[in-house]
C-alpha positions as CSV (number, residue, x, y, z in Angstrom):
1,X,-16.4,-36.4,-88.1
2,X,-17.2,-33.3,-86.3
3,X,-16.1,-31.2,-89.6
4,X,-17.5,-33.5,-91.7
5,X,-21.0,-33.0,-90.1
6,X,-20.8,-29.4,-89.9
7,X,-19.7,-29.4,-93.6
8,X,-23.0,-30.8,-94.2
9,X,-25.0,-29.7,-92.3
10,X,-23.6,-25.8,-93.6
11,X,-24.6,-27.5,-97.3
12,X,-28.5,-28.3,-96.0
13,X,-28.9,-25.6,-94.6
14,X,-27.9,-23.2,-97.7
15,X,-29.5,-25.4,-100.3
16,X,-32.7,-26.5,-98.9
17,X,-35.7,-24.1,-100.1
18,X,-37.4,-25.3,-96.2
19,X,-34.5,-25.7,-93.9
20,X,-34.6,-27.1,-90.5
21,X,-35.9,-24.9,-87.7
22,X,-32.4,-24.8,-86.0
23,X,-29.9,-24.6,-88.8
24,X,-29.5,-20.6,-88.2
25,X,-27.6,-22.6,-84.9
26,X,-24.0,-20.5,-86.0
27,X,-25.6,-17.6,-86.3
28,X,-27.6,-17.7,-82.7
29,X,-24.7,-19.4,-80.9
30,X,-22.3,-16.5,-81.8
31,X,-25.2,-14.0,-80.6
32,X,-26.4,-16.2,-78.1
33,X,-22.2,-16.0,-76.9
34,X,-21.8,-11.7,-77.1
35,X,-25.4,-11.4,-74.8
36,X,-25.7,-11.7,-71.4
37,X,-28.0,-13.9,-70.3
38,X,-31.2,-11.5,-69.1
39,X,-30.5,-9.9,-72.6
40,X,-32.4,-13.2,-74.4
41,X,-35.5,-12.9,-72.7
42,X,-36.2,-9.8,-75.7
43,X,-36.3,-12.4,-78.1
44,X,-40.0,-13.8,-76.0
45,X,-41.4,-10.4,-76.5
46,X,-43.7,-9.6,-79.6
47,X,-46.2,-11.8,-81.6
48,X,-46.2,-14.9,-81.9
49,X,-44.5,-16.1,-85.2
50,X,-46.7,-16.6,-88.1
51,X,-45.7,-19.3,-91.1
52,X,-47.5,-19.5,-94.5
53,X,-49.7,-22.3,-95.9
54,X,-46.5,-22.8,-98.6
55,X,-44.0,-22.9,-95.8
56,X,-45.8,-23.3,-92.1
57,X,-43.4,-22.8,-89.3
58,X,-41.9,-26.4,-88.5
59,X,-40.6,-27.3,-85.2
60,X,-38.8,-30.1,-84.3
61,X,-39.8,-31.8,-80.6
62,X,-37.4,-34.2,-78.7
63,X,-39.5,-36.4,-76.8
64,X,-38.7,-39.6,-75.0
65,X,-39.1,-42.8,-76.7
66,X,-42.0,-44.1,-74.4
67,X,-44.0,-41.1,-75.5
68,X,-44.0,-42.0,-78.9
69,X,-45.2,-45.9,-78.0
70,X,-47.5,-45.0,-75.9
71,X,-49.2,-42.9,-78.9
72,X,-48.9,-39.2,-76.4
73,X,-46.7,-37.8,-78.5
74,X,-49.1,-37.8,-81.7
75,X,-51.7,-36.4,-79.0
76,X,-49.5,-33.9,-78.0
77,X,-48.9,-32.7,-81.3
78,X,-51.5,-33.3,-83.0
79,X,-53.7,-31.5,-80.6
80,X,-51.3,-28.7,-80.5
81,X,-51.4,-28.1,-84.7
82,X,-54.8,-28.0,-84.5
83,X,-54.7,-25.3,-82.0
84,X,-52.1,-23.2,-84.0
85,X,-53.0,-24.1,-87.6
86,X,-54.2,-20.8,-88.5
87,X,-50.4,-19.4,-87.3
88,X,-49.4,-22.3,-89.9
89,X,-47.1,-23.4,-86.9
90,X,-46.7,-27.3,-87.3
91,X,-44.8,-28.9,-84.6
92,X,-43.3,-32.7,-85.6
93,X,-40.9,-35.3,-83.8
94,X,-37.6,-34.4,-83.9
95,X,-36.6,-37.6,-85.1
96,X,-33.7,-37.9,-82.9
97,X,-32.6,-40.8,-80.7
98,X,-34.0,-39.5,-77.1
99,X,-30.4,-39.3,-75.9
100,X,-29.4,-36.8,-78.5
101,X,-26.7,-34.4,-77.4
102,X,-27.7,-31.1,-78.0
103,X,-24.3,-29.7,-77.4
104,X,-23.3,-31.7,-80.5
105,X,-25.9,-31.1,-82.7
106,X,-27.7,-28.2,-82.1
107,X,-24.2,-26.2,-83.5
108,X,-24.6,-27.9,-86.8
109,X,-28.1,-27.6,-87.1
110,X,-29.5,-30.8,-85.9
111,X,-31.0,-29.9,-82.7
112,X,-34.7,-29.8,-82.1
113,X,-36.0,-26.3,-81.1
114,X,-38.0,-27.8,-78.4
115,X,-36.0,-30.7,-75.9
116,X,-38.1,-32.9,-73.5
117,X,-35.3,-35.0,-70.9
118,X,-34.1,-35.5,-67.9
119,X,-33.0,-32.1,-65.5
120,X,-29.7,-33.3,-65.3
121,X,-29.3,-33.3,-69.3
122,X,-31.0,-30.3,-69.8
123,X,-29.0,-28.7,-67.0
124,X,-26.0,-29.6,-68.7
125,X,-26.5,-27.5,-71.8
126,X,-26.7,-24.1,-69.3
127,X,-22.9,-23.3,-69.5
128,X,-22.2,-23.9,-73.4
129,X,-25.3,-21.7,-74.0
130,X,-27.3,-24.5,-75.3
131,X,-30.3,-23.7,-73.9
132,X,-32.2,-20.4,-73.7
133,X,-33.5,-19.2,-70.3
134,X,-37.1,-18.5,-69.5
135,X,-39.3,-15.9,-69.1
136,X,-40.8,-16.5,-65.7
137,X,-43.7,-14.4,-66.6
138,X,-44.8,-16.0,-69.5
139,X,-44.8,-20.0,-68.2
140,X,-48.5,-20.4,-67.9
141,X,-47.0,-23.6,-65.5
142,X,-44.4,-21.9,-63.5
143,X,-47.0,-20.6,-60.3
144,X,-48.0,-24.3,-60.0
145,X,-44.2,-25.7,-59.4
146,X,-43.5,-26.8,-56.3
147,X,-39.8,-25.0,-55.1
148,X,-38.2,-28.6,-55.9
149,X,-38.7,-28.0,-59.3
150,X,-38.1,-24.7,-59.4
151,X,-34.6,-24.7,-57.8
152,X,-33.8,-27.5,-59.9
153,X,-34.0,-25.7,-63.2
154,X,-32.6,-22.6,-61.4
155,X,-29.0,-22.1,-62.9
156,X,-26.7,-19.0,-61.4
157,X,-24.5,-17.5,-63.9
158,X,-22.5,-13.6,-63.1
159,X,-24.7,-13.9,-59.6
160,X,-27.7,-13.9,-60.9
161,X,-30.4,-16.8,-61.2
162,X,-32.3,-18.2,-64.4
163,X,-34.8,-20.5,-64.8
164,X,-34.0,-22.1,-67.8
165,X,-36.8,-25.2,-68.1
166,X,-40.3,-26.3,-66.7
167,X,-40.3,-29.4,-64.9
168,X,-43.3,-31.8,-66.1
169,X,-43.2,-34.8,-64.3
170,X,-41.2,-36.0,-60.6
171,X,-39.5,-39.6,-61.6
172,X,-37.6,-42.0,-58.8
173,X,-37.3,-45.2,-59.2
174,X,-40.4,-47.3,-57.1
175,X,-40.8,-51.1,-55.9
176,X,-43.7,-52.4,-58.6
177,X,-44.9,-55.9,-57.4
178,X,-47.3,-58.4,-58.4
179,X,-50.5,-58.7,-55.6
180,X,-51.3,-62.0,-57.2
181,X,-48.5,-62.8,-56.8
182,X,-48.8,-63.1,-53.1
183,X,-48.1,-66.1,-51.2
184,X,-51.8,-66.9,-50.3
185,X,-51.0,-67.6,-46.4
186,X,-48.9,-63.9,-47.1
187,X,-51.4,-62.2,-44.5
188,X,-50.9,-64.5,-41.9
189,X,-46.6,-64.7,-42.4
190,X,-45.5,-61.9,-44.1
191,X,-47.8,-59.5,-42.5
192,X,-45.7,-59.1,-38.4
193,X,-47.3,-55.5,-38.0
194,X,-50.3,-56.4,-39.3
195,X,-50.2,-53.1,-41.0
196,X,-52.2,-55.0,-44.3
197,X,-49.1,-54.4,-46.2
198,X,-47.1,-57.6,-47.6
199,X,-43.7,-58.0,-45.4
200,X,-41.4,-58.6,-48.3
201,X,-42.2,-54.7,-50.0
202,X,-41.8,-53.1,-47.0
203,X,-38.5,-54.7,-45.5
204,X,-35.6,-55.6,-47.8
205,X,-34.5,-58.8,-45.4
206,X,-38.0,-60.1,-45.7
207,X,-38.3,-59.3,-49.6
208,X,-34.5,-61.0,-49.7
209,X,-36.0,-64.0,-47.9
210,X,-39.1,-64.4,-50.2
211,X,-36.6,-64.1,-53.6
212,X,-34.8,-67.5,-52.1
213,X,-38.2,-69.2,-51.2
214,X,-39.9,-68.2,-54.3
215,X,-36.9,-69.9,-56.4
216,X,-36.4,-72.4,-54.4
217,X,-40.1,-73.5,-55.3
218,X,-39.5,-73.0,-58.9
219,X,-36.6,-71.9,-60.4
220,X,-37.6,-70.4,-63.1
221,X,-40.0,-68.0,-60.6
222,X,-37.6,-65.4,-58.8
223,X,-38.7,-62.7,-56.5
224,X,-37.0,-59.2,-56.8
225,X,-35.3,-58.6,-60.0
226,X,-32.7,-55.7,-61.2
227,X,-30.1,-55.2,-63.4
228,X,-27.0,-53.8,-61.3
229,X,-25.5,-52.1,-64.1
230,X,-28.3,-49.5,-64.0
231,X,-26.5,-46.9,-61.9
232,X,-29.8,-44.6,-61.7
233,X,-31.4,-47.5,-59.5
234,X,-28.2,-48.8,-57.8
235,X,-27.1,-45.9,-56.2
236,X,-30.0,-45.6,-53.7
237,X,-28.5,-49.0,-51.7
238,X,-25.1,-46.2,-51.8
239,X,-27.5,-42.9,-50.7
240,X,-29.2,-44.8,-47.8
241,X,-25.9,-45.6,-45.8
242,X,-24.8,-42.5,-46.3
243,X,-23.2,-41.4,-49.8
244,X,-23.6,-38.3,-52.2
245,X,-23.0,-37.5,-55.6
246,X,-21.0,-33.8,-55.2
247,X,-20.6,-31.8,-52.4
248,X,-22.5,-28.8,-50.8
249,X,-25.6,-29.9,-52.2
250,X,-24.4,-31.2,-55.6
251,X,-22.6,-28.5,-56.8
252,X,-18.8,-29.1,-55.7
253,X,-17.9,-31.6,-58.6
254,X,-14.3,-32.0,-56.9
255,X,-15.8,-33.5,-53.8
256,X,-17.4,-37.2,-54.8
257,X,-19.0,-39.0,-52.0
258,X,-19.5,-42.6,-53.2
259,X,-17.6,-44.2,-50.4
260,X,-18.9,-41.5,-47.7
261,X,-20.3,-42.6,-44.4
262,X,-21.6,-46.6,-44.5
263,X,-21.6,-46.5,-48.1
264,X,-19.7,-49.7,-48.6
265,X,-22.8,-51.4,-46.8
266,X,-24.7,-50.0,-49.5
267,X,-22.4,-51.6,-52.4
268,X,-22.9,-55.2,-50.2
269,X,-26.7,-55.3,-50.3
270,X,-26.0,-55.0,-53.9
271,X,-23.9,-58.3,-53.9
272,X,-26.3,-60.2,-51.1
273,X,-29.0,-59.7,-54.0
274,X,-27.4,-60.2,-56.9
275,X,-27.3,-64.4,-55.1
276,X,-31.3,-64.6,-55.1
277,X,-31.4,-63.2,-59.3
278,X,-29.7,-64.6,-62.2
279,X,-26.6,-63.5,-64.1
280,X,-29.1,-60.7,-65.6
281,X,-28.8,-58.8,-63.0
282,X,-24.9,-58.2,-64.6
283,X,-26.0,-56.4,-67.3
284,X,-29.2,-54.8,-68.6
285,X,-30.8,-58.5,-69.4
286,X,-33.0,-58.0,-66.6
287,X,-34.5,-54.4,-67.5
288,X,-34.9,-55.4,-71.4
289,X,-36.9,-58.2,-69.6
290,X,-38.2,-56.7,-66.7
291,X,-41.6,-55.8,-68.1
292,X,-42.3,-58.8,-69.9
293,X,-41.8,-61.0,-67.7
294,X,-42.9,-59.4,-64.4
295,X,-46.4,-59.7,-66.8
296,X,-45.7,-63.4,-67.3
297,X,-45.6,-63.7,-63.2
298,X,-41.1,-64.5,-63.5
299,X,-40.6,-61.7,-61.5
300,X,-42.2,-60.9,-58.7
301,X,-41.0,-57.6,-57.9
302,X,-38.9,-54.9,-60.1
303,X,-37.7,-51.7,-59.8
304,X,-39.2,-49.0,-62.1
305,X,-40.3,-45.8,-62.9
306,X,-43.8,-44.3,-63.4
307,X,-43.4,-43.6,-66.8
308,X,-43.2,-47.0,-67.8
309,X,-46.4,-48.4,-65.9
310,X,-48.5,-48.0,-69.1
311,X,-46.1,-50.8,-70.5
312,X,-45.9,-52.8,-67.3
313,X,-50.0,-52.3,-67.7
314,X,-50.1,-53.1,-71.4
315,X,-48.0,-56.4,-71.0
316,X,-50.4,-57.7,-68.3
317,X,-53.3,-57.0,-69.7
318,X,-52.2,-59.0,-72.7
319,X,-51.4,-62.1,-70.7
320,X,-54.7,-61.9,-68.7
321,X,-56.5,-61.6,-72.2
322,X,-54.7,-65.2,-73.2
323,X,-55.9,-66.9,-70.1
324,X,-59.3,-65.8,-71.3
325,X,-60.4,-62.6,-69.4
326,X,-62.4,-60.2,-71.5
327,X,-60.8,-56.4,-72.1
328,X,-62.7,-54.6,-69.5
329,X,-62.1,-57.8,-67.0
330,X,-58.0,-57.7,-68.2
331,X,-57.5,-54.0,-67.6
332,X,-59.4,-54.3,-64.1
333,X,-57.5,-56.7,-62.7
334,X,-54.2,-55.3,-63.6
335,X,-55.2,-52.3,-62.7
336,X,-55.6,-54.3,-59.1
337,X,-52.5,-56.4,-59.1
338,X,-50.1,-53.9,-60.4
339,X,-49.0,-51.7,-57.0
340,X,-46.6,-49.3,-56.5
341,X,-44.5,-48.7,-52.9
342,X,-41.1,-46.7,-52.1
343,X,-37.7,-48.9,-52.1
344,X,-37.8,-51.6,-48.7
345,X,-36.2,-50.6,-46.0
346,X,-32.6,-51.6,-45.2
347,X,-31.2,-53.4,-42.5
348,X,-28.9,-50.7,-40.3
349,X,-26.9,-53.7,-40.5
350,X,-26.2,-53.9,-44.1
351,X,-26.7,-57.8,-43.6
352,X,-29.9,-59.1,-45.2
353,X,-29.9,-62.6,-43.6
354,X,-30.5,-60.9,-40.3
355,X,-34.0,-61.3,-38.8
356,X,-34.2,-58.7,-36.9
357,X,-32.5,-55.4,-36.2
358,X,-32.9,-51.3,-36.9
359,X,-34.1,-50.4,-40.2
360,X,-33.5,-47.1,-42.5
361,X,-35.7,-45.9,-45.1
362,X,-34.3,-46.2,-48.6
363,X,-33.7,-43.6,-50.5
364,X,-33.8,-43.4,-54.4
365,X,-32.2,-41.3,-57.1
366,X,-34.8,-39.3,-58.8
367,X,-34.6,-37.0,-61.3
368,X,-37.5,-34.0,-62.5
369,X,-38.3,-34.4,-66.0
370,X,-39.2,-31.5,-67.9
371,X,-39.1,-29.4,-70.9
372,X,-36.7,-26.4,-72.2
373,X,-35.9,-24.2,-75.5
374,X,-32.7,-25.0,-78.1
375,X,-30.9,-21.4,-78.0
376,X,-30.6,-22.1,-81.8
377,X,-34.3,-22.5,-82.5
378,X,-35.1,-19.3,-85.4
379,X,-38.8,-19.4,-83.7
380,X,-38.3,-18.7,-79.7
381,X,-41.8,-17.3,-79.4
382,X,-43.6,-20.2,-81.5
383,X,-41.3,-22.5,-79.2
384,X,-42.6,-21.4,-76.1
385,X,-46.3,-21.6,-77.1
386,X,-45.3,-25.5,-77.4
387,X,-43.9,-25.5,-73.7
388,X,-46.8,-23.7,-72.7
389,X,-48.8,-26.0,-74.6
390,X,-46.9,-29.3,-73.5
391,X,-47.0,-27.9,-69.9
392,X,-50.7,-27.2,-69.4
393,X,-53.4,-28.1,-67.3
394,X,-54.9,-30.4,-69.9
395,X,-51.7,-32.0,-71.6
396,X,-50.0,-32.9,-67.9
397,X,-53.0,-35.1,-67.2
398,X,-53.1,-36.4,-70.7
399,X,-49.4,-37.7,-70.1
400,X,-50.3,-39.2,-66.5
401,X,-53.2,-40.8,-68.6
402,X,-50.9,-42.5,-71.2
403,X,-47.6,-42.7,-69.0
404,X,-48.6,-42.9,-65.9
405,X,-46.1,-40.1,-65.0
406,X,-46.5,-38.4,-61.0
407,X,-46.8,-34.5,-62.4
408,X,-44.5,-31.9,-60.8
409,X,-47.6,-29.4,-61.5
410,X,-49.1,-29.3,-58.0
411,X,-52.9,-29.3,-59.7
412,X,-52.2,-32.2,-62.2
413,X,-50.9,-34.4,-59.1
414,X,-53.7,-33.5,-57.0
415,X,-56.0,-34.2,-60.0
416,X,-54.5,-37.1,-61.9
417,X,-56.4,-40.5,-61.6
418,X,-53.6,-43.0,-63.0
419,X,-51.1,-44.0,-60.6
420,X,-52.6,-41.0,-58.1
421,X,-51.0,-42.8,-55.3
422,X,-47.8,-43.2,-56.9
423,X,-47.8,-39.4,-57.3
424,X,-48.5,-38.5,-53.8
425,X,-46.2,-41.1,-52.8
426,X,-43.6,-39.2,-54.4
427,X,-44.0,-35.7,-52.5
428,X,-44.4,-37.4,-49.6
429,X,-40.5,-38.9,-50.3
430,X,-38.9,-35.2,-51.6
431,X,-40.8,-34.3,-48.6
432,X,-39.3,-37.0,-46.1
433,X,-35.3,-36.4,-48.1
434,X,-35.9,-40.3,-49.7
435,X,-35.6,-38.5,-53.0
436,X,-31.5,-37.3,-54.3
437,X,-32.1,-35.6,-56.9
438,X,-30.2,-35.9,-59.8
439,X,-27.3,-32.7,-59.9
440,X,-28.0,-30.6,-62.4
441,X,-24.3,-29.3,-62.7
442,X,-21.6,-30.3,-65.8
443,X,-19.6,-33.2,-64.7
444,X,-22.9,-35.3,-63.4
445,X,-22.5,-37.3,-66.9
446,X,-19.1,-38.4,-66.3
447,X,-20.8,-40.6,-62.6
448,X,-22.2,-43.0,-65.0
449,X,-19.3,-45.1,-66.2
450,X,-17.4,-45.6,-63.3
451,X,-20.9,-46.3,-61.4
452,X,-21.6,-48.8,-63.7
453,X,-18.7,-50.6,-63.7
454,X,-18.0,-50.8,-60.5
455,X,-22.1,-52.0,-60.0
456,X,-21.3,-54.5,-62.8
457,X,-18.0,-55.7,-60.8
458,X,-19.8,-56.1,-57.6
459,X,-23.2,-58.3,-59.1
460,X,-20.2,-60.6,-61.4
461,X,-19.0,-61.6,-58.2
462,X,-21.7,-64.7,-57.2
463,X,-20.8,-65.9,-60.5
464,X,-17.0,-65.8,-60.0
465,X,-16.0,-69.6,-59.9
466,X,-12.8,-68.8,-57.9
467,X,-10.8,-65.6,-57.0
468,X,-13.6,-63.7,-55.4
469,X,-13.5,-60.2,-55.2
470,X,-15.9,-59.2,-53.0
471,X,-16.8,-62.1,-51.3
472,X,-14.8,-64.0,-48.3
473,X,-14.7,-67.7,-47.7
474,X,-17.1,-67.6,-45.0
475,X,-19.8,-65.8,-47.6
476,X,-20.1,-62.4,-45.9
477,X,-19.1,-59.3,-47.9
478,X,-15.6,-58.2,-48.0
479,X,-16.2,-54.6,-46.9
480,X,-12.6,-53.2,-47.1
481,X,-13.0,-54.5,-51.1
482,X,-15.7,-53.0,-51.3
483,X,-14.9,-49.7,-49.6
484,X,-11.4,-49.8,-51.9
485,X,-13.8,-50.2,-54.9
486,X,-15.9,-47.0,-54.1
487,X,-12.7,-45.1,-53.2
488,X,-11.5,-46.3,-57.0
489,X,-14.9,-44.4,-58.3
490,X,-14.6,-41.8,-56.9
491,X,-11.4,-41.1,-58.2
492,X,-12.3,-42.2,-61.5
493,X,-14.9,-39.6,-61.7
494,X,-12.7,-37.0,-61.0
495,X,-10.4,-37.6,-63.6
496,X,-12.9,-37.9,-66.2
497,X,-13.8,-34.4,-65.3
498,X,-11.2,-32.6,-64.5
499,X,-7.5,-34.7,-66.1
500,X,-9.2,-36.6,-68.9
501,X,-10.2,-34.1,-71.5
């Protein structure tokens, strides 16, 4: 299949009068392989490339689906194209899946010039030299980036460090809940510490209990709902109890730690929570329905990321409008009633049925999404101009307005208006060690399948009629079996990285 793809790509690049910007992939790839990384900075020197009105320079930009559906990508492209109209430079949607693999597509002429993805996706391209090092002195946003964003996108090569991407937003799973779905007596019965925050969004034991009560009152209504097949959200339960991805600060891929310390207790949390949900927690059914069911009131609380706030908000506004609210009333009500907080604390014992006892602050898996430039682009200086425009103060604030993202730029984080409290919370969580950033090394892509399989298996246990794997006859968690499962996850990941080619 790849051979056929290469033949088609070479044919297209040779025949079309206006070839894709990345169609010089083969030549650039060879040149890249022969040069040192530092020498590649030279291509950013000199005046900005110029096209003509007959043959403009076309930059293909890979963005995520949410940016497209929200209308933000159009705003971004239109703004850039207006600014660089005199240069005859045109940026367009790369029209590829948001998870497209540059390593597969770039060498054959299908890759974008500039791409926006999570740090683990972008940084895996470093080893194959698929993205290019960026000249720090020419990056407008660099001085505003926190050290976490800088270190996340730093690549070590031959005892030197190179900066490979510009972080745009910090992202981590948080708990979104409906303030207007709280019980009427919550201030009397669900605020034991009298801090004005409902107990069930601070303590997972209380959220577990509230979920059972809500579902017993109405079988079509639930408390906390989550699809456990998504490791991005589910790994946090393990991390809270001592698990890690790779050793030596996520750089040693031979040291895999999903069973470390008391991680089995985190796996038990997943099992217990699955008992108060429905079978949608086994696959992605809850994820698919998450925003709409949250808006309808079927789900009281869900884990979600900041860039989905716009969708949550729009869905709830639509529900309020159907109930007779005006447009302005609906928007105000949605903004008031969608509340985001860090994931609730977890019991040290791992037992969600206990009514008292010590708790841990929860840890969430997170990442820093950003922009990088393909090493296959014909137009590195124009691509750099787009990257600087997309990560500028004005456009990052605009992205916050459309998507509710938590800006990585310090000035934008301070000045953002949508989910501002969430943006500040994420910084606090980073400082407190409550966000485990996804590794930016080759091999991280091999963790997802074994984790998905394991989490799905755990969540399935409540729906097994007999021969339950992880639940004892007394209904308690079988921690020995859960520990064995996590050890098998480690082995499968190791084999995937080092044995299976």
